[in-house]
C-alpha positions as CSV (number, residue, x, y, z in Angstrom):
1,M,0.0,0.0,0.1
2,P,1.5,3.4,-1.1
3,S,2.3,5.8,1.7
4,T,-0.1,8.5,0.1
5,T,-3.1,5.9,0.4
6,L,-2.2,5.2,4.1
7,I,-2.4,8.9,4.7
8,W,-5.7,9.5,3.1
9,L,-6.9,6.6,4.8
10,L,-5.8,8.0,8.4
11,A,-7.2,11.5,7.4
12,G,-10.6,10.1,6.3
13,A,-10.8,8.1,9.3
14,S,-9.7,11.0,11.5
15,L,-12.0,13.5,10.1
16,C,-15.0,11.2,10.4
17,L,-14.1,10.6,14.0
18,I,-13.7,14.4,14.7
19,E,-17.4,15.0,13.6
20,L,-18.4,12.3,16.3
21,F,-16.8,14.7,19.3
22,V,-17.1,18.0,17.7
23,P,-20.1,18.1,15.5
24,I,-19.9,20.8,12.9
25,A,-22.9,20.4,10.6
26,F,-21.4,17.2,8.7
27,V,-18.6,19.1,7.3
28,A,-15.7,17.2,8.8
29,F,-17.6,14.0,8.1
30,L,-18.0,14.7,4.4
31,M,-14.3,15.8,4.2
32,G,-13.5,12.4,5.8
33,I,-15.6,10.7,3.2
34,S,-13.8,12.4,0.5
35,A,-10.6,11.6,2.0
36,L,-11.5,7.8,1.9
37,V,-12.9,7.9,-1.6
38,V,-9.5,9.6,-2.6
39,A,-7.6,6.9,-0.8
40,F,-9.2,4.2,-2.8
41,L,-8.8,6.3,-6.0
42,S,-5.2,6.8,-5.3
43,Q,-4.5,3.0,-5.8
44,A,-6.0,2.8,-9.2
45,I,-6.4,6.1,-10.9
46,L,-4.7,9.2,-9.1
47,G,-0.8,8.8,-8.9
48,N,0.1,12.4,-8.5
49,L,-0.1,13.9,-5.0
50,W,-1.3,17.3,-6.4
51,L,-3.9,15.6,-8.4
52,Q,-5.1,13.6,-5.2
53,V,-5.5,17.0,-3.3
54,V,-7.4,18.7,-6.1
55,V,-9.8,15.7,-6.4
56,W,-10.3,15.8,-2.4
57,L,-10.9,19.6,-2.4
58,L,-13.5,19.4,-5.3
59,L,-15.3,16.4,-3.9
60,S,-15.4,17.8,-0.6
61,T,-16.7,21.2,-1.7
62,V,-19.4,19.2,-3.8
63,L,-20.6,17.1,-0.9
64,V,-20.8,20.0,1.6
65,L,-22.7,22.1,-1.0
66,L,-25.1,19.1,-1.8
67,S,-25.6,18.4,1.8
68,R,-26.8,21.7,2.5
69,R,-30.0,21.1,0.7
70,F,-30.7,18.2,2.8
71,V,-29.4,19.4,6.3
72,T,-31.2,22.4,7.3
73,L,-30.1,24.3,10.5
74,P,-32.9,25.5,12.6
75,R,-33.2,29.4,12.4
76,R,-33.2,31.0,15.9
77,R,-36.4,32.9,16.7
78,S,-35.9,34.9,19.7
79,K,-38.9,35.1,22.1
80,I,-39.2,37.9,24.4
81,Q,-40.2,36.7,28.0
82,H,-42.4,39.6,29.0
83,A,-44.1,41.9,26.6
84,I,-42.2,45.2,26.5
85,I,-43.6,48.5,25.5
86,A,-42.3,50.4,22.5
87,E,-43.5,53.3,20.4
88,T,-44.2,53.4,16.7
89,L,-42.0,56.1,14.9
90,T,-43.5,55.4,11.6
91,E,-46.6,53.8,10.3
92,I,-46.4,49.9,10.2
93,P,-48.4,49.0,7.1
94,A,-50.3,45.7,7.0
95,G,-47.8,43.1,6.3
96,K,-44.8,45.3,5.8
97,P,-42.1,46.6,8.1
98,G,-42.0,50.1,9.8
99,R,-39.9,51.5,12.8
100,V,-40.4,51.6,16.6
101,L,-38.6,53.2,19.3
102,Y,-37.5,50.5,21.7
103,E,-35.2,51.0,24.7
104,G,-33.9,54.2,23.1
105,N,-33.2,52.9,19.8
106,S,-35.0,52.8,16.4
107,W,-35.8,49.3,15.4
108,R,-37.3,47.5,12.4
109,A,-40.7,46.1,13.3
110,R,-43.5,44.1,11.9
111,C,-47.0,43.7,13.2
112,D,-47.8,40.3,14.5
113,D,-51.2,40.4,12.7
114,E,-50.5,40.5,8.9
115,K,-53.8,42.1,8.2
116,L,-53.3,45.0,10.7
117,S,-52.0,48.4,10.2
118,I,-50.4,50.5,13.1
119,P,-50.3,54.2,12.7
120,P,-47.2,56.4,14.0
121,N,-47.0,57.5,17.7
122,Q,-48.7,54.6,19.1
123,R,-47.7,52.4,21.8
124,V,-47.3,48.9,21.0
125,Y,-46.3,45.6,22.8
126,V,-43.0,43.9,21.5
127,T,-44.0,40.3,21.6
128,R,-40.9,38.7,20.4
129,R,-37.7,39.4,18.2
130,E,-36.9,37.5,14.6
131,G,-33.3,38.5,13.8
132,T,-33.2,42.2,14.2
133,T,-36.9,42.7,13.5
134,L,-39.3,43.3,16.4
135,I,-42.7,41.7,16.4
136,V,-45.3,44.1,17.9
137,M,-49.1,44.1,18.6
138,P,-50.9,47.5,19.3
139,E,-51.5,48.2,22.9
140,N,-55.2,49.1,22.5
141,L,-55.9,45.8,20.8
142,L,-54.5,43.7,23.6
143,H,-56.6,45.8,26.3
144,S,-59.6,45.4,24.5
């Protein structure tokens, strides 16, 4: 067995084991699988080390890109535990974002009810946060 084949087998096994202890969305595992494929190809087809490295890089990239279709990472949706009061700076049209003043800063905001429009200078409750957008509800709607 040539030494490059042994190195590719060890690298492939190591990368697959790393994924077991440090999960990083299957990237190390897929790179390990690519290294194992290159190890078997190095026996028969790939003789040049540079060609082996290029095949490994291309195969790893293709596998990682293809796996993204099947592996979906959950989007974090921040939940605000207690409803906090903010004030609209601009109108929040139905289904579209506007601006609110929250904790002294201007934030992008959207109404929790897609059919509801909120006029400017209205008090609203911040119910949750999605990324940098606050999801709000009008104060008068919650009290009625």
